[in-house]
N, C-alpha and C positions, 0 to 999 in steps of 0.2 A: 517465613521466607518464600519467595516466588517459586523456588525449586520444589518445595514440598507441596505447595498449594495445588498445582495442576496434576500431581501424581494421581492417576486413575480417574481423573475427572473426564466425563463424557462431553467432548467438544464437537459441535457441528460447525463446519467451516465452508462457506460458499467461496467459489473462485480459487479453489486449492490447486488448480493446474497452472495458474499464472505465476509470474515472478515473485511477488510478495506472498501469495498464497502458498507456493511450494516451500519457500523459506520458513514461513510460519508453521506449516505442517511439520517440517523437520525440527524446528525449535520445540514445538509442543511434544513431539515424539521423544525428543531428548529429555524433556521434563517428566516423562512417564504418563502423559495423557493418552486417552483413547480418542483418536482423531477420526472423524467421519467427514469426508469431503464431498461437496456437491458442486459440479462445474461442467462447462463445456470441455470437449477434447482440445488439447493443444493443436494449433494450426499445422496442417500437413505441410511437409517440406520446409519447416522452420525449426531451428534448434529450440529445445525446451528443457529447462532445468528439471521439471517434473519427470520427463522421460529419461534424462541423462542420469538421474540418481535413482531411477526405478522406484519412484515413490508409491506407485500403485501396489507394490508387493508388500509394503510395510505399514500402510494405513488402509482404512476402509474407504474406497473411492467409488463414488457414484457419478456417472456421466449424465448430466441433465441441464436443461436450460432454466435460468432463473425466471423466465417469462412463462414457463409451464407451471401454472399454479397447482393443478391437481397432482402432478408428479412430485413437485416440491413438498406439498403438504403430506403426501403419502410417505415420502422419505423421512421427513421430520417425525411423523408419528411412529415409524418403525424404529428410529434411533432413540427417541425420548432423551434428547440431550439436556445437559445442565446449563451449558454456556454456548452462545452462538457468536461467531465473528463473521461479519458480512463483508467480503472482499469483492464478490462478483460484480463486474461493471464493464461498460465500454469506457476505456480510460484515456483515449487519445483525442486531443483537440482537433487535429486535422481530420480524423475519421468521423468526428461528430458533424463536420461540415459535409463530408462526402455522403453520409447516410444518417441524417438527423433523426429519421423515424426510428431506426434501430437503436440509436443512442438514447432517445427518450424512453422507448419501450423498456430497454434493459435497465437504465439507471433510475427511472421513476416507477414504472409498473413493477419492475423487479423488486424494489424496496417495498412497495405495497403488498406484493405477493408474499414476501417473506414475513412481514409483520402480521399480516392477516392469517397466514398459516400457523404462526406461533400462538395465536389466541386459542385458549382451551387446552394447550399441552402443558399439563401441570408440572412436568419435570423441569421446565425452563426457569432458571433463576435470573438470567440477565442476557442482554444482547448488545454487542458493540457494532455500530454501523461505521465502516471505514469510508470516509468521504475524501476531501482534498482541501488544500489551501485555496484552490481556485473557486470555492463556493462563495467567496466574499465579493461584494460590489467593488471593483478595482478602478480607482481613479488615477492610477499610475503615480501616486505620491511615494515618498520615501518612508512613510509611516508604517509601523508594524501593525498587522491586523490582530485585533483582540477578539475573543469569542463573542463579545457583545456587539461587534460591528455589524453593519447592515449586510445581509446576504444578497447575492445577485449574480449576474453573469452575462457577458456580451456574447460569447460563443455558445453553441448548443451544449457542449460538454459541461462547461462551468454552470450554466443555468440549470442543467439537469441535476447536478450535484447540490445546488442550492435548494432545489425542490425536494431532493431526498432528505436534506436536513429538516426542512419544514414539515414534511410528512412524518418523519421520526418524532418530532416534537408533538405533533398532533396525536399520534398513536399513544405516545407516553401519557399525555394529559387526558385523553379520552378513554383509554382502555387499560393501561398497564399500571397506573398509580394505585388503583383500587386493589389490584392483585399483588402489589409490591414486587413486581418484576422490574429489575433494573434495565434502563434503556439509555444508552449514551452514544454520542458520535465522536469520531476521532479525525481531526483534520491535520494531515501531515504535508510537508513540503516535498520537493523533488528528492526521491530516494535513489541512491546509487549503491551498487554492490555487484559482485560477480554473479553470473547466471541470468542477467536480464538480456533477453534476445529480441525484445519488441522492436518493431520498426518505428521510425520517427521519434526515437529517443536518442539523445546526443551520444552517450557512451556506447550503447549497442550499435548505433550507426557507425561510430568510429571503429569499433571492433570489426564489423563486416568490411569496412573500407580497407583495414589492415589485412584481413584474411584474404580479400580478393585483389590486393595490390592496387587499390584505387585511392584517389584523394577524397577525403571527406568534404562535402559541401556544407558550409555553415550559413544558415539563413539569418539568425539574429545573434551575432557575436557579442553584442553588448547587453543582452538580456540578463537580468539578475534573478537568481533563484536561491531559495533556502536549501541548498544541497545538504544531505545527511545520509549516514550509513544505514543500510538495510536493517541490521540487527539492533541498532540503537532504537529505531522507530518501532520495530516489532516488540521489543522489550517494553516500550511505553504502552503498547496495546495490552500486553500481558498484565502490567501493573493496573491499568484501568479496569480490565476484566476482573481481577481479584477484588479490587475495592468495590466495584459495582455488585459483585456477587455477595459480599459481606455486608455492605451498607447501600442497598439499592436506591433508597430515596435521597440519600445524601450525594450520590455521584451520578445521578441520571441527568447529565448535562453534556455540553460540548467541550472538547479539550483540543487545544492546538499542540502539535508535537513538532518541534523544530530545534535546530541547533541554537545554543545560547551565545554563540559568538556574535560580536557586535557588528561584524561586516561580512556580508556574503560576497561571493565572487561571480564573475560573469561566465557566460558559456565559453568564450574564447580563453579565459584564464584556466577554466577547467580542462579544456582540450590541450592547452599548452603543457599543463602539469602532467596529464596522462602520457603525452608523448615523451616528455622528459624522463619520466619514470621507466617506461617500457622500452625507450629508444626505438620506438616503432610508430609509423603513421605520419601522414601529411594531410593538409587541408587547404581549402581556398574559400574565400568569402563570396557568397552569391550576391550579385548585384541586382538580381531580379526582384521586383517588388512583390511581396506576398499578396495573394488574392483573398486572404482571410485574416481576421483579427486574432492576435495572440498577445497576451499581456507582456509588457516589457520588464516590469518590476513586480516582484512578489516577496514580501517579508512577513514572517509570522512572529507573534509574541507568545512564547511558551512559558511565561511566568506562572500561569495558573497550574500547569502540569508540574512545575517545580515545587510550588508551595503546597498544592493539594495532594499530589501523588508522590512527591519526592523523586520525580524523574528528571534526569539530565543526561545529555549525550555523553557517552564514554569516549568517543573519538571526535577530534576536531575535523574540519573539512579536509585538511591535508593528510591526516592519518586515514580517513575514510577513503580518500582518492587513491592513496598508496596501496591500501589493501585491495581495492577494486581493480586497479591497474594490474597488480601482480597476479590476481585471480585470472583475469583474461589472458595475461601473458602465459601463465601456466597451462591454461586451457588450449591455447594455440599450440603449445609445445607437446600436447597430448597427455598431460597429467590426468590422473584419475579424478573425476569430478566429485564423486562421493567423498573421497578423502579430502579434497580441497574444502568442501563444505563442512565436513566434520572438524577440520582444523580451525576454520573460521569460528565455528560455534565454541570450540574448546577455548580458544584465545579470548573470546568475548566473555564466556562464563568466568574465566579467571579474573576479569575486571570487576566482577560482582562481589568477590570475596572481600 
């Protein structure tokens, strides 16, 4: 069982101060793992789940830049981890246009730095590189992307993640197959859940609009995304990590993680549902034409994760959205954030029994 596997395992986690990284740290801690995080500080003046649940007091937290090879290598050598999950990234499409050099340095050179630093550390059994559904060459069709589809990317963010995928495959074939260290990539769709405070993401933007009594401005109301619940996705990463640890040569591949529902919903439908659940919030559709490209349709085929890993989402989109909406509503009302997260984990773990 997954609950027993991670107990007392030494886990090195990059990007632990981010939304997904903080939730993953909490999940691993709940499973009894020894968690070692390496990441930048949360942005000053912005809410942060990492700070709100005081995560630095309950895990081993190192503040460092994934671009700093020497410090990263030193940190890995000191920890001597068994399993590595690589979350650290510049993760926003808009920001990749505003500062493409930083985007490419973080997402491409950061991947190279981590993989290179791992070479020669004998304690490491496997590494999971968390990428994105946007790593595929997107021709805006209604087809679901499979792991064997062509990689690519119009915007700097997407192309940097496609490069991270190719680099991972290169390191696997060139260096890690002979040492029998597992190396896999995980491609997930748009993740929703309480505690995401990043700018330029639809539900955090709606949360701040509600908090500041403003109207949310929606750029792409008809954009389709494979929305899914944060703990569902993270559980998929945990299953992949376990299989990769136990059978590295068999599972050193790419895996999609996405809801198995046949139809995804649009940005506008997502926002309408959130407002209906919380009874809070207003929005307006922006008529200004965007000055950068962003995919209109993204759909992932997660059949491989189902058949090879036995992974499937526990919550459908409406259940995921309900839990997310109520988390933000409780946060606005001043409820204890650590308790909110503990309750989410408790309810999710009951689904696994």
